[in-house]
N, C-alpha and C positions, 0 to 999 in steps of 0.2 A: 504494500500500500504506500502510495506516495505521501511524502510529508506535506501537510497543509498548514498554511500560515494564516494568522489572523490579519484582518484587513488594516486596522488602525496601525499596529506596529509596522506592518509592511510598508504602508504609505509613508509613515514617519521616517523609517529607516531610509527609504529611497529618496525622499525629499531632503532629509538631513544630510545624506551622503552627497547628493548633488550640490547642495548649498556649501557643504564643507569643502568639497573638492574644488568647486569653481571659486567661491569667495576666498577660501584659504589659499588657493594657488595665486590668485590675483593679489591678495594682501601680502603674502610672503614675497612674491616677485617685486611688488611695489616697494616694500620695506627694504629688500636687499638692494634694489636698484637705487632707491633714494639714499640709502646709507652709503653706498659706494660712491655715488655722485657727490654727496656732501663731504665725505671723507677726502675724496680726491680734490675737491675744490678747496677745502681747508688746507690740505697739504700743499697745494699749489700756492695759495696765498701766503702760507708760512714760508715756503721756500723763496717766493718772490721777495718777501719782507727781509729775509736773511740775506738774500742776494744783494738787495739794496744797501743793507748795513755793511756787507763785505766790500762793495764797491766804494762806499763812503770811507770806510777804514783804509782801504788800499790807496784811495786818492789822497788820504791824509798822510799815510806813512811812506808811500813810494817816493815822493820828492826828497824826503829826508834820507832815505836809503840811497837814492841816486847821488845826492850831494856828498854823502859820506864816502861812497865808492869813488866819486870823482876826486875828492881830497886825498884818498888813499893812493889812487893811481898817480897823482902828482908827486906825492912823497916817494913812492917806489921808483918813479922814473928819474928822481933826482932833481926835478924842476924846483922842488921846495926842499931845502935841507932842514932836517929835523933839529940840527944844532943851531940853525939860525932862528933864534927864538923870535926875533922881531919880525922876520919875513913870515914865519909860521903863524904868528899871531895875526898878521894882516890877512893872510889867506883864510884862517879859521874864522876871523870876524866877518870876512866877506861871505863865507859859506853860511854862517849863522844868519846874516842879513838876507841872504837869498831865499832862505827857507824859513818862513815865520813859524812853521810848526815846531821848530827846534828851539827849546828853551836853554839848554846847556849842551855844549859840544866839548867832548874830552878826546884828546889825541894822545895816544900812548905809544911808546917805542918798545922794541923787544927788550931793551935793557931795563924797562920799568919807569922811564921818565914819562911824565904826563904833562899835557897842557890843557887847561880847562877854560873855556870861554862861555860866559853866561850873559843873558839879557838882563837889563836893568828893569825894575818894577814899572818904570814909566813907559817902557816900550809898548807899542800897540801890538799885542800878540793875540792870536786866536785862542780863546779860552774854551773851546768845545772839548769836552772830555768823553771818551768812550771807555767804559769800564770793561777791561779784559782780564782774563785770568789764564794762567798756564794750564794746559790740559793735554792729555794724551789721546783724546777721542778723535775720531775721524768722521763720524756720521752725525746727522742731525738728531738731537735728543730733545724730548719734551719732558720736563719735570714739573711736578706740582709743588706749590709752596703756599703757606698760609701766614699772612702778616696782619696782625691786629684784627683777626676775625675775617679778613678778606682773603679769598682763595685766588691764587694766580697760577697761570701756566707760563713757565719759563722755557723758552726754546733756544737752544744753543747749537753752534756749528763751529768746527775747527777751521783755522786759517793758517796755512803754511807759507814759508818764504821769508820769514822775519826772524830767523834763528833756528837753532836746533830743536827747540821746543815750540810746537805750534801754539798760536794764540787761539783763543775761543771767544767768539762774539755771541751775543745773545739779545733776545728781545722778550718782553713779558707783556701779558695782557690779563685783564680780569677774566677769571675762568667762566663766569656767567655769560660774558660776551662771546667767547669762543664756543661755548656749549649751546648757544641759542639755536643754530641750525639743527643740532641733534635733538634738542627739546622739541622742535617743530616736528621732526620725524617721529619722535616718541608719541607726541600728541596725535599725529596722524594714525599711528599704529593703534593707539587706544580707541580712537574713533572707529577705525576699521573693525576692531574686536567687538565694539559695541554694536556696530551695524550687523556684524555676523551673528551676534547673540539675538538681535532683533529679527534677523532673517530666520533663525532657528525657531524663535517663538512664533513667528508668522507661519512657519512650516507646520508646527504643532496645531495652530489654529486652523489652517487649511486642511490638514489631515483629518481633524475632527469634523470639519464642515463636510468633507467628502464621505468620511466613514460613517457618521451618525445616520444619515438617511439610508445608506446601504444596509447598515445593521438592522434598522427598523424594517426595511424591505425584506431582509432575510428572515426576521422574526415573523413578519406577516405571512410570508410564503410557507413557513413551517406550520403556522396555524391553519392556513388554507389547506395544507396537506391533510390535516385532521378534520377538515370541514367545519372548523370552529370560526365561522364568519362573524358571529355576534360580538366577539371579544377582540376584533381587529380594528384598530383606529386608523383613519385615513392618514396618509403621509402628508406632511406640511409642504408648502412650496419651497423651492430653493432658488438662490441667486445663480447657481450653476445650471446652464441650460439643459445639459444632458440629464442631470439628476432631477431637474424640474420636470422634464419630459417623462422620466421614469416614474416620478410620483404621480403625475397626471394619468399615465396609463395604468398604474397600479390601482389608483382610486377608482377609475372607470371599471376595471376588472372586478374590484371588490363590490361595487354597486351591482354589477351584473350577477356575480356569484351569490350575493345576498338575496337578490330577486329570484335567482334560480333555486336557491336553497329552500325557498318557501314552498316550492312545488315538488321537491325531491326529498324522500325520507333519508335525512343525513345519517341517522343512526344505522339504518340498513346498509347504506353505502359504506360507512366505516367498517361495519362487520364483514361485508363482502370483501373489502380491501384487506382487512386483517386476516380473513380466512383464505385469501388468494382465490376467491371464487368469481372474480370479474372475468367474464368471457368463458366461463367453465361449462356453459350449456345447461342441460337439465339432468336430473337424476331422480331415482325413486327413494323416498324415505318414509318412515313412519312419523307422522306429525299429529299435533293436536291443533284443531281449528276452532275458532270462536267467532260467533256472530252476535252482535247486539243490535237492538232496534227499539225505538220509542213506540209504545202502544198509543194508538189513536193520535198519532202526530198530526194528521191532516185536520182533524176536528179541533185540536188544541191551537192550531195556527190560524184558524179562521178569525177574521177581524184584526189580525196583526199586520202592520206595514211590512213591506219586503225587507227593509233594514232591520226591523225588530226580529223577523224570522231568521235572518242571517246571523244576528248577534246571539240569538237563542241557540241555534245549531252549533255555532263556533264554541260557545261556552260548554255545551253538553259534550261535544267531541273532545274538548281539552280535558275534561274530567275523566272520560273513559280512556283516552289515550295515555294519560299519565299513569293510570293504574296498570294498563297492559305493559307499557315500557318498563315500569319499575320491576316487573317480574320477568324481564328479558324477552318479552314477546315482540314479534315483528308485525307491524301494522301493514296489511296488504293494501287496503283501499278504504275510502269513505264512499258510501253509497247513500247520498242524501243524509238522513239522520242515523243511518246504520254504519257499523264498523265491522270490518272483517280483519281478523288477525290470526296468527299461527305461531306455534312454538316448535323448535327442533331444527330450524334452518334460518339463516345460514349456519348458526352455531349449533353444534350437536349437543343435545342435553339428554340426560337419562330420566329426568323427572318432568317432562313436558306436561303431562296431565295435571300434576300437582301444581305447577306454576300457573296453568290456566285456571285451575280452581281457586287459587289464592287471588289471582287477578279478578275473578268474578266476585269474590267476597269483598274485595276492596272497592269494586264498582258499586255494589249494593250499599256499602257504607257511605261512599261519596255521594250517591244519589239521595240517600236518606238525609244526610246533612244539608245538601243543597235544597231539598224539598222543605226543610224547616225554614230556611230563609225565604223561599218562595211563598210559603203560606203566610209568614209574617208580613210579607210585602203585599199580600192580597192576591197572589197568583196561584193558579192551580198546580198541584204537585205533578211531577213527571213519573210515569210508570214505564219500566224498561223490561224487556225480555232478553234473555241470554241463552244461547245454545252452544254447547261444547261437545265435540266429537273427535275421537282419535282413530287413526287408521293410515294405510299406505296411500301416498300421493306422489304425483310428479311435481317436483319443485325446481325452479331455476329461471333462466331467462326465456321469456315467452313474449312474442310480439313481432312487429315488422322491423326491418333493419334500422329505420330511422326513429323508432320508438319502441324501446324494450322495457318490459316490466319484470321485476323479480317477483314471481307469484307461484301459486299452487293450482294444480288442475287434477280433478278426480272426483269419484263418487263421494268421497268423504266431505267435500265442500258442499255438495248438494244435500247430503244428509244433515250436515250441521245447520244449513239454512232452514231446512224443513223442521228440524228440532227446535230452532228458535221460534219459528212460526207456530209450532204446537203449543208454545207457552200461552198463546191467546186463549186456547181452550182449557188448558190445565188450570190456570189461575187468572181469569180475565180481570179480576178486580185487584190483584196483588200489586203492591208498589214495585216490586222487582221479583222476577222468577227466573231460576237457573235450571236448565235441563241439561244433563250430562249423559253421554253414552260412548260406546266404543265399537269398533268393527268386530263382529263375532269371530272372525278368524284370528284376531289378536288374542282372545282369551284361550283359544285352542293352542296357540303357540306357548 
C-alpha cells in the first residue's frame, strides 16, 4: 500500500520549501554579493587612502634623501674636502636651505668627526609632522583601538627605501564610520529574514485556506458514502476560484442527493452496500412479511382538505415506520395509508418472526398513545390492522433497467395481504388487531 500524506502538511511543506529555496537563495546571494562588494570597496578606499599618505610621505622625504646623497657624492668625489670645515659648512648650509624639510643636517666622517648644521627657530620651516614608527611588517594591517570610550580602526602599511628598517605609515578612522556600510548590509539581511518569516507565515495561511475547504469536502464525501445527507453542511464560498467552483458543485450535488434521499430508502441502500448485494440479482429466502392498513381510512378522511389528508398519512406512516426500522425491518413500499415491510433481507437474521412480532406490538402501543392525543384534541381514534406471515420468497432487484426496486415476490406476500384484510372480520371494532401465520411447509421442516 502506498504511503498517503495529509493535505495540510503536504501543502505547507511544498510551499515552505519553495519559499525557503527561492527566498533563501536570493537572500544568501544578495548578502554574499553585497558583503563582497562593500568589503572590496572599503579595501579599495583604505588602500587609496594609504597610497595617498605614502605619496605625501615620499614627497616629503625624497628631497631630503636626494640632497643628502648629492652632498655625499661631492664629498666622495673630493669636490668638498671634509677637512675644510669652512667650505663644508657653506655646502651643508646650502643643502639645508635647499630642502626646508630638513631641520638639522649632520655630516660624519669615517674617523668619527661630525659637522652639525641646524635651522634657527625663526626660520620659516614646514611644520607638518607624520607620525611613523619602525616596523617589520610588509602588508596592510587593520587594528582596533579604543581611546576614551571611542573605538577606532587603525590601518597601517610599511614603506621601504629610507633605511634598513622600513617605516610604517598609518591612518585611523572612527570605527562606526567604517562599519556603516556593513551595518547597512546587516540591516538588509535582517529585513530579508523578516520578509522570509512573513512569507512562511503567509504560506501557512494559504495552506490552511486551501486545505480547510478540501478537508471539509473530504468529510462531506465520507458522509455521503454512508448516505448521511442530513448531517452534511454546505461548503462556504472561497476566494480561490477552483475551490469556489468545487464548493458550488458540491453544494449542488448535496441538494440533489438530499432530494433524492427523500424518495430512496437510505437504510436499505446502506444495508445493500454493507452486504455487497448491489447488483446481486435475486435469490430465494425465507422471510417474514408484514402488512399494515388503517381501517375505514376513506370514511375517516371525508370532509378533510387534501393537505390535512397528506399530513395525517405522513404522521401515521412515520409512527409505523419507526417501529419497523427499530426492529431491523426493511420497508418495501407505502401503498396509500398501508405499509409493506419484511425481515430477513438484505440482512440474514434467525429471528425474523420474533422481530416482526415485536414491531407489531410497538405499532399497537404507538397507535394507542397517538389515539389518546387525538381524542383529547376532539379527533376520532385510528384503528389499524396488521398481518404477519412467514415463508419462502424471491427477494432482490426487480424492475426495469432504469428503475429497480429491492422487493419480494411470492405467494407469501399475497397471503400476508389477505391476512391483514381478514382483520376486518376478526375484530372490526378493535383499535388494533394483529394476525400472524406461517407457511405450512415451514412447520414440517
